[in-house]
N, C-alpha and C positions, 0 to 999 in steps of 0.2 A: 749253417748257422745256426745257432739257439734262438727260437722265437721269444721273445719279452716275456709272453705267459704261457710257456710250456711249462706242462708237469711231466718228472722224470717217471717213468715205468721204475718200480722198483723190485716189484717180485720177480723171483728166481723160480719159476712156477710149472706144475706140471695142465695147468688150464687158469684160465681168470674170466670172470663172469658171473661173478657174485650173487646168490639169489640165498634168501634167509628167511625166518620164520615165526620171529619173535622183538619184544621191544631188546630184549637181553638173553641171548643163547649162551645159559651157562655151558660150563666143561662138563654135567653130569648128562649121560644120555641115556632116556629110557628106551626101553625093550620091550618088546612083547615076548609073552613066552609060548612055550609050545611050538616045536618044529612042523614046517611043513611037508608035506607025504614026499619020502625019497631023500631029506635030508639025515645028517648025523643026530642031530639034538647036542651035541660037544659043542659047539665052535670051530669051522674050520675055515680057512682061507683058502681059493684056489683058482688057476689061474684057467679063464674060460674062453675058448675062441666063438665069436657069434656064428660063423659060419667058416667052411672048408675051401671056398673061392669067395674074394673080393676082388670087384671092380675099381681100380685106382685110375684117376686123371690126372696126367701129367698137363704142362706149360711150358714150353721151351724146354723141352729134354728134360725138367724137374720133376717129379711126381712129388705128392702128395697125400701121406695113408690117413685119412680117417679114422680113430678110434673104433677098434674090429676086434682085440683083444680085451680081457677083462680082468681084474682081480676081486671078486665075488668073495661076500661074507657069509655065512651059513651058520645060524640059528645064534648068533653072538654077534656083538657089534666089536670092533678094534679100533681102539683110540692108542695115538701117539703124542705124546709128548717130548717135545727139544727143546732142551733151555741151557743156559751157562750162568751162572753167578757174577761172571767178571769177561768181558771182552776178551782177554787174553788168556782164559780157559777153555778148555776143551767142551764139544757140546754135547750133554747127556740125554740118550734116549731111551724113554720107555716106552716099553707097549702096554697095553691095558685091555685085557678081555674081558667082556663086561654080558654075561648072562644072567636075564632077569636082573635081580637085585644082588647079584656076586661078582664080586672084579676080584680081577686076577693081573698083578702087576709084574714084569721082567723087566730088567733093565738090559741094553743090546751092548753086545761088547763093541770097544773102541773103534778096533779094525771094518766094523761095518757099516760104522756111522759117519754121515758126509754132510757134517755142520748141520744147516736149519732144513739142508734140500732133500733129507730121505737117507735111503740107504746107498753107499759108497757102491760102485758099479752093481749094482742089484740085480739091474736087467742088461741082457746081450741079447742083442738085434743082428740075426743074420740073412741076407738076402744071396740064393743064387737062382744061377740062370737054368735054364732048359739042360745044360752040355755040363752042368753040375760044378760053374765053374762059382765062386765068390765076387760078391760085385762090393758086399757092406759086410763089413764084421764090426760092430763097435759095442762097447759098454757104454751105461747111462744109469745115474742114478733111479733106482727106485722110488715115486712116491704114491703111497698108499692112501692116496686123494688123490682129489682134481673134479675136471667138470664134466656137465651128462652122465649123472647118474642113472641108474638101471636099477630097477627090481626085479628079485631072483629066487623070491621066496611071497609065496600069498600072502602068508602071514609076517612077511618083514616089517620095516621102516616104512611110512606111509610118504616119507620126505627127508630131505636132506636135514641134515643140523650141522656135519663140521665143513668147516672153508674149503674152498676146492682150489688148493694151493697148496708146496709145501713150499721153504724159504722164508726172505724176508731179503732184507739191505744188510750193512756192515753191520750196524747199532741194533738191530733184533736181540732182543734177551729172549724171548722164546715162541715158540708155535706151539699149536699142537691141532693136528690131523688124524683123519679115520675112514673109516668105511663104515656107513650104519648097519644094523642086523637086517639081512637079507636086501643088500644090494651089493651093486659093483661101481667100479671106477676103472677107467679106460687104464690100462698100462703104459702106454705112448699114446700123449695127445699133439706130437710136435714131427712127427718122424716125416722128414724128408730126404731124398735121394735122386741123385743124376741117372735117369734112365738111361743112358749109353743107346738107344736103341732097341732095349731089350721088349718084348712085349708081353713075356709072360716069365714070372719068376714067384719063386718059393720062399715063402717070408718064415724063420723060425724064433720065435722070440722065448726066452728061459730065464727063471730067476734063478743067481747063483747059487748054491748051495749053500755056504753059511748064511744068507740070508734068508733061502729058504729053510733052513731049519729052524733059524730063531723064530721067523712066522709061522713055523708046525706046519708047512704046506704036505699032503700026500706026493710020492715020490709021484705017483702018476701023474698027479697037478701042477708040476712045476715046467711045465714046459707046451706052448700052444704052437702047431702049424697049420700055415696059409698057401695058398697059391695064390697069385697078386695077376690079373690081367691088367695091362696098363692100357688105355684109352686116351685119344686127344681132348684134351678137356675143350679145344676150342678147335673144333674143325674146321669150322667157316672161316674163321680169323676174326679181327677186330674185337678180339679181346682181353689186349695183351696187360699184365699185371692184375689180373682178377682172381688169379689160381691162390694166391697166398689170401688173399682178403676172403674167399669164398669161403677157404678152409681153416680159417682161423688161427690159422701160423701166426703167431707172436716171436719176435726179436725180442727177448728179455735179455739176452746177453748182447751190450752193447749197441742196443735199439739208436737208432738217430733219434733226435729229438723232436726233429717235425714229427714224427710218425708214433711219438708217447700218445699213451692214454693214462686216462686212470683206471683203476681197480676196482673202482665199482661202477654199477652200472648207468645207462643213463639217466639225465634229472627226472623226477617225476614231475607228473602231470601237476602243474601250477593252479590252486584254489583259490577261489577269491575271498577276502578278508578286510575287515579296517578296524581301524583303531581308533572311535569316538566317544569321548567322554569315560575312558576308562576299561570301555568293555573287551574284552576280546573275543573271537571266536574260535571258540577251543572245543565246540561241538559235544555228542555225546552228553547234553542235557548238564554238563558242569557248573553253566552257568559263569559268574563273575569270581574269579580266585581273586584274593585280594593280595596286591606284592607284601612281603615282608621274608626277614631272614631265612634262609633257607636250612631245613637241617644238615647235619653232616650226612648219612646215608645217601643222600638227593646230591652230592658235591661231585665236580669232576677234582680231576687233578691233575694240572697243566704240568707237562715236562720239556724243557729245551733241551734238545740233542745238541751236538758239537757239528759245526759245518763240514762239510765234505763235498769231491768232486770240485776241488779248487782249481781253476787256472787262469792266465790273463791271455788277454787279446786287445785289438785296438777293435772299435766298435765303428757302426755307417758314418757318425763323423769324425772320427780320427780321433779319440779318445782313450788312453790307454784304460784301459778295467779289470777288476779281479772279481771275476766270476765265481759262485760260489752255489750249492745246494744249502738250503735248510730243512728241519724238521722238527715242529712241534706235536708232543701224542698227550692221550690222555690214560693216565695210569688209575683211573677211577676212584672210588666205587659205579660211579654213575653216568651215565653221559651228558657231554657238552652240548647243547642244543639253544643254539639261539636262533630267532625268528623275527624279519621284518615285517613292519606295517606301515604300508605310503603313508605317508605326508600328504595328503591334499594329492594333486596333479603335478606337484615338484619332482624333479628324480631324486628325492631323500626319502629313507623308510628311517621310521624308528624302531631300534634294536632290542630285544627282550630276551633274556636268558631266563629259557624251560628247566625246572626240576622235576623229574621224576621218581616214584618209588611202586616198584611192583609194576612198571609200565603203564603207570597212571602218571597224568600231569598234576602235580600235588603245588606249583606255585611258579611265580614270575618275578622278575628284577627287570627294572628298566636298565641297561647296559652300555647303550649308547647310540650309531646312527649308521647305517649301510647307504651306501651311493653307488648310481648306475654308473658304469665305466664304459664310457661310449667310446673305443679307441679301435683302429685294427687287433686282432687275434683277443679281444676281450668282447664289448658287447652285452655287459651280464651287470648284475649287481656285485659290489663286495662289502665286506665287513669291516669297518676300521677299528682300530685301535686293538687286533688283538696280538702285533708281536713286532719287533724295532731289531734292525739290522745296523750292527756298528762296526766299524774297524779301529779297532784303539791301541795305543802303545803302550808299555811296562807301566805306566802309571795311571792307566784306564781315562787317559786322555782321547777325547774321538778326533781319528784325523780325516774320516769319510763316512759319510753315513749313504745307506741302499736308497735308491727310488723305490722299493715297495711300500705301501705305506696301505696297502689293502689286501681282504684275503675273499674266495671265495671258498669255506673249509667245504675238506671231502675228505673219508676216510682213504689216504689213498697206500698207507705203508703200515703189516701188522707189525708193531714193535713189542708187544709181550702179551701174548694169549693167556696165559698163565694167572695172569693177577684175577683177582678173586671181581666177578662180575663183567668181565669179558665177552665182548660181543664176537661170536666167531663166523656170523655172517651178516655183515650190515646191512646191507641193501633193503633188504625185506620188511625192515624195521620201522621204514616210513621213514626213515630219519638221516636219508643221504642227504647230500647238497641238492639243493635246489636253487644254481646262480641265478636264473629267471629272466622271463623277455623284458623289453623296454615298459610293455605294457602291464607287466604285473603289480598285483596289489600285495601280494604277500609272497614272503618265501620262509626258509627253514634250511638254516646249515647244521651241521652238527661234527662231532667227532666222539665215536663212542668207544668206548674203554677196550682199552688193548693196541687202539691205531693212532697212527699220526698223519699228517698232511705235509708233503715235499713238496715244496718250490723251488726254481731253478730261478738264479737271480742273474740274468744275462742284458749286455746294452746297457738302456738305461738306467737298470734297476739291482747291475752290480757296481761294485764301490768304482771312484772315480779315481784314479792314481796319481793323476795330473800335478797335485801339488803335495803328494806323498813321497819322503824320503825313501832310499834303499837301507831295508834292515828288518828288523824282527818286531811284528806286528800282532793281536789277536782276533780273531775274529768275533763279535759279540754277539751272540742271539742270546734275547729277551721276548719273553711269551708273558701277556698280558701286563704290558709296563706299567699302564696308568693304574693298573687293580681294579680296574671297571668289573672282571668278570671274577663270581664268587667259584672259589674253590677251596680245597682241602688245605691247603699249603702255599706258600710261594718263595718258600726254601730252594726249588728245585727251577726255578723259574729263568735262569741265569748259566750258559754256558759257553766257553770260550775253546776255540781252537788256534796252536801257533801257528806261525807261517814266517816264510822270508822273504822279504821282497829283493830282487835284484835287478840287472839290467838298466838299459838306458830308453828314454823316451821310444816311443815304437816300437822296443821291443821286450819291454819289461817282463821277469821271470818271477816263480815263485817255486819255493821249496814247502814240501808239506810232509813234517814228520810224522809218522804213524802214532796213533791216536789209544793207547794203552795196547799197543801190540797190535791194531788194527790198521792197516793199510786202504784208506780209501783211495786211495788214485789210482789202482788198476780194477776190473771188475770182479766183485768177489773177493777181493784177495788174490786174484791168480794172475800172472804175468801173460800181460797180453803179445 
């Protein structure tokens, strides 16, 4: 059963755990000039094995392979953009090779593009036992991005710039990923297989010819082979269920909501602060920033996406409910930042919208309140007045309202990382969500440019259908409903999703037609 305050993981990824490097990381990557010793100087991708033999731990007959084969970029950065103008149009994928100030862009053939997820069937993984019998032979998308990046050149990039995933949700418009100059990303980050009693296997990873040709991999660097030695990950017992957690295996496809997690790192350490006589603890010697109307280049653009993952259920109290997920995102150009400052000793904070230019805070505006939500699965601070969810009829008359009235904002989903000012790696900006402890004096919640925040509305937060007759309705999602937040435009703040409700009490049903050709009621549009 879905918990009332559970976010759903939306990324179809090769590894999530974001780490970044600036307030806003733009989509232009700086590269060092001059090759390291032994490299080509022309810019090359290679499939590289870290070792000939790898020890793999297994739990209850299932083995989990940590990254040990890497896709490495020598003497150039490789940047990939996947986007489409409309949801019912195919995704266009481009590759840009960046050598110093020179950029060379080519478009991938449609036949090798797997939506936002990377290259279709780009990687083949084969496992053979000692007798040469194949026990696994599968193809998967190749994501030329991922977590746990490694340096492979002494003069290469000194840190990551690109996101650590490929993919998105049904309403993702554009993503950007890549490999920095002189760095490498895992070819596979989530390989799991049944050992079937085997203790030694040979693993072969190879990039398909059409994908390798497009990427420009040398013939000798398209395949990597390793010996896997399988060992018991829990030889003394008593560690049931630890394997998956320790290895970071993520159930990105159809994960249980109880196991769902955000795509951002844990909240940062809270700092003290106060709101006394108009003075805000801004730091950096900025002193008092006087409130005033912000300039356009410091404004976010909050956009409402149509509801999705819609279903019916009877809640724990016996009430028919309509569950749904909702996402509101920021199209930029600036981040949306809201900070709360505690009002004395009460469980209330005064909320201020903060405005930034070139990474520097340049303005503030009183925008509402934050309250501490002391309840199971919560016990943190929520920002009020951010969004409103309503079930309406054909005349826009409200027939039911969601119980969701407050938010702990965080960037959970990339919606369009190709918009100007998009933040590629939001967590290191220092503007990630801090939902806060009960004792907090201050906290910061944010929505970086290009990102959205998904909440699943279930139980008391879902629509009550007790007094709703069968028929056709629309789920209305409104962001910034009271206009308290400054933004570039409010013309895109409302979205609708048409549904048809049927059935009878205790067994209500819902039909959800595709939205602009997108079927959001199966995982990533695939048949279950």
